[in-house]
C-alpha positions in Angstrom: 0.0 0.0 0.0 1.3 3.4 -0.9 2.2 6.0 1.7 -0.6 8.3 0.4 -3.3 5.6 0.6 -2.1 4.5 4.1 -2.1 8.0 5.5 -5.5 8.7 4.0 -6.9 5.6 5.7 -5.4 6.6 9.0 -6.7 10.2 8.6 -10.2 9.0 8.0 -10.1 6.7 11.0 -8.7 9.4 13.4 -11.3 11.9 12.2 -13.9 9.9 14.0 -12.0 9.9 17.4 -13.2 12.3 20.1 -9.7 12.8 21.6 -8.1 14.4 18.5 -9.1 16.9 15.8 -7.1 16.3 12.6 -7.1 18.3 9.3 -5.0 18.1 6.2 -2.8 21.2 5.6 -3.5 22.5 2.0 -5.1 19.1 1.2 -1.6 17.6 1.5 -1.9 14.1 3.1 1.8 14.4 4.2 1.1 17.4 6.4 -1.4 17.3 9.2 -2.8 19.8 11.7 -3.4 17.9 14.8 -5.1 18.8 18.1 -4.7 16.6 21.1 -7.7 16.8 23.4 -7.1 15.4 26.9 -10.2 13.5 28.1 -8.7 12.1 31.3 -10.3 14.1 34.2 -7.4 13.1 36.5 -4.9 14.8 34.1 -3.4 18.2 34.8 -4.0 18.8 31.1 -7.7 17.8 31.1 -9.8 20.1 28.9 -6.8 21.3 26.9 -6.7 21.7 23.1 -3.1 21.2 22.2 -2.3 22.0 18.5 0.6 20.4 16.7 1.8 19.8 13.2 2.8 16.4 11.9 4.9 16.0 8.8 5.3 12.6 7.1 8.2 11.3 5.0 7.5 10.0 1.5 8.6 6.5 2.6 6.1 6.4 5.5 5.7 4.1 7.4 9.3 3.0 7.1 10.5 6.3 8.6 8.8 8.2 11.5 6.9 11.4 11.1 7.9 14.8 12.7 5.7 16.1 15.5 5.9 19.7 16.8 3.5 21.5 19.2 2.6 24.9 17.8 2.4 26.3 21.3 5.4 24.9 23.2 4.5 23.3 26.5 6.4 23.6 29.7 7.3 20.0 30.0 10.5 18.0 30.6 10.3 16.2 27.3 9.3 19.1 25.1 11.9 21.4 23.6 11.3 25.2 23.8 10.5 25.2 20.1 7.7 22.6 20.6 9.6 19.5 19.3 9.3 16.3 21.3 11.9 14.1 22.8 10.1 10.7 22.6 11.5 7.3 21.6 8.7 6.4 19.3 9.6 9.3 16.9 13.3 8.2 16.7 14.5 6.3 13.6 14.2 2.5 13.6 16.8 0.3 15.3 18.7 0.3 18.5 20.8 3.3 19.6 23.8 2.5 21.7 24.4 6.1 22.6 21.0 6.6 24.2 20.5 3.0 25.2 17.1 2.9 23.5 16.0 -0.5 22.3 14.5 -1.1 18.8 11.2 -2.0 20.4 11.0 1.5 21.9 11.7 3.4 18.7 9.8 3.8 15.5 9.0 0.7 13.3 6.8 0.2 10.3 4.1 -1.3 12.4 3.6 2.0 14.2 0.8 4.3 13.2 -0.3 7.9 13.7 -2.7 6.8 16.4 0.2 5.1 18.3 2.2 8.3 18.2 -0.6 10.5 19.4 -1.5 8.2 22.2 2.1 8.0 23.2 2.3 11.8 23.3 -0.9 12.0 25.5 0.7 9.5 27.9 4.0 11.4 27.9 2.2 14.6 29.1 1.2 13.0 32.4 4.2 10.7 32.7 7.3 12.6 31.8 10.7 11.1 31.6 13.0 13.3 33.7 16.2 11.4 33.5 17.2 13.0 30.2 15.0 16.1 29.8 14.7 18.1 26.7 13.7 21.1 28.9 16.1 21.0 31.8 14.3 23.8 33.7 11.0 22.0 33.5 12.6 18.8 34.7 14.1 20.5 37.7 10.9 22.3 38.5 8.9 19.1 38.4 11.3 17.4 40.9 12.0 20.3 43.2 9.0 22.7 43.0 6.1 20.6 41.8 3.5 23.3 42.7 5.3 25.8 40.4 5.4 23.2 37.7 1.6 22.6 38.1 1.0 26.4 37.8 3.0 26.4 34.5 0.9 23.5 33.2 -2.3 25.3 34.1 -1.1 28.4 32.2 -0.4 26.3 29.1 -3.8 24.7 29.5 -5.6 28.0 29.4 -3.6 29.3 26.5 -4.4 26.1 24.5 -8.1 26.9 24.7 -7.4 30.0 22.5 -6.8 27.6 19.6 -10.3 25.9 19.8 -11.9 26.6 16.4 -15.0 28.7 16.4 -18.1 26.5 16.5 -16.1 23.4 17.6 -17.8 21.6 20.5 -15.1 20.3 22.9 -15.7 16.7 23.9 -15.7 15.9 27.6 -14.9 12.8 29.6 -18.5 12.4 30.6 -19.8 12.6 27.0 -17.2 10.2 25.6 -17.8 7.7 28.5 -21.6 8.0 28.0 -21.2 7.1 24.3 -19.1 4.1 25.1 -21.4 2.9 27.8 -24.5 3.2 25.6 -22.8 1.2 22.9 -21.9 -1.5 25.4 -25.4 -1.5 26.8 -26.8 -2.0 23.4 -24.4 -4.8 22.5 -25.2 -6.6 25.8 -29.0 -6.2 25.6 -29.8 -9.9 25.0 -33.5 -9.5 25.8 -34.0 -7.7 22.5 -32.3 -10.5 20.5 -34.2 -13.4 19.0 -33.6 -17.0 20.0 -31.6 -17.7 16.8 -29.0 -15.1 17.7 -27.9 -17.1 20.7 -29.3 -20.5 20.0 -27.6 -21.0 16.6 -28.5 -20.2 13.1 -30.7 -22.3 10.7 -27.6 -23.7 9.1 -26.3 -24.9 12.4 -29.7 -26.6 13.2 -29.6 -28.3 9.8 -26.1 -29.4 10.4 -27.0 -30.9 13.8 -30.0 -32.7 12.2 -27.8 -34.1 9.4 -25.3 -35.3 12.0 -28.2 -36.9 14.0 -29.6 -38.7 10.9 -26.1 -39.9 10.0 -25.6 -41.3 13.5 -29.0 -43.2 13.3 -28.0 -44.6 9.9 -24.7 -45.8 11.4 -26.6 -47.6 14.2 -28.8 -49.4 11.6 -25.9 -50.5 9.6 -24.2 -51.9 12.8 -27.3 -53.8 13.7 -27.6 -55.4 10.2 -23.9 -56.4 10.3 -24.5 -58.1 13.7 -27.5 -60.0 12.4 -25.5 -61.2 9.3 -22.7 -62.4 11.6 -25.2 -64.3 13.8 -26.8 -66.0 10.7 -23.4 -67.1 9.5 -22.5 -68.6 12.8 -25.8 -70.5 12.9 -25.2 -71.9 9.4 -21.7 -73.1 10.5 -23.1 -74.8 13.6 -25.7 -76.6 11.4 -23.0 -77.9 9.0 -21.0 -79.3 11.9 
């Protein structure tokens, strides 16, 4: 599958997700405008609309995309220019210098969704051992309240990028949708007997197997009778 077709399929799938808002830049499938929407109510970033730009190589998915926040966030793993320091966006293969394993880095099995979910996870679970923003890493360790204040400022600024007329999804709305779908799928009382008791073809198959078993029993009885008759004839000859 070509890179264009693969990216378009991924774009269409992600367009249906409530936690991200994606658009093509100038109808170019290799350049995306991406907004990450944090739906986890326990996150410091909950309710934020964090815009970024993704640029894809022509040989995607064999090389990773570039990801850059348009409004740089105060975060240990985000450079001041908005670029990310995250393993999944690093070129395939192991890196002896950083100690990153191939399984942690980009590979052709990765997808845009994987990257975006990894970024969302990174926001709440920063890696402070080798920070891209040293000041943010120090603040998180030594003055966590100041760090949280900086995150809240970034959160409020991000809301300025919410498009006019765009309805921001919430945790409650997303959870309600999932719950309603589960309830519908689990509502067995509305289903007919055939849905859980087997299809017509399964019933026919069972009947055929039953008839076949009866035929086998009849054949065995006939064989036994023939054997008995032969034994009687042999006894009479003797």
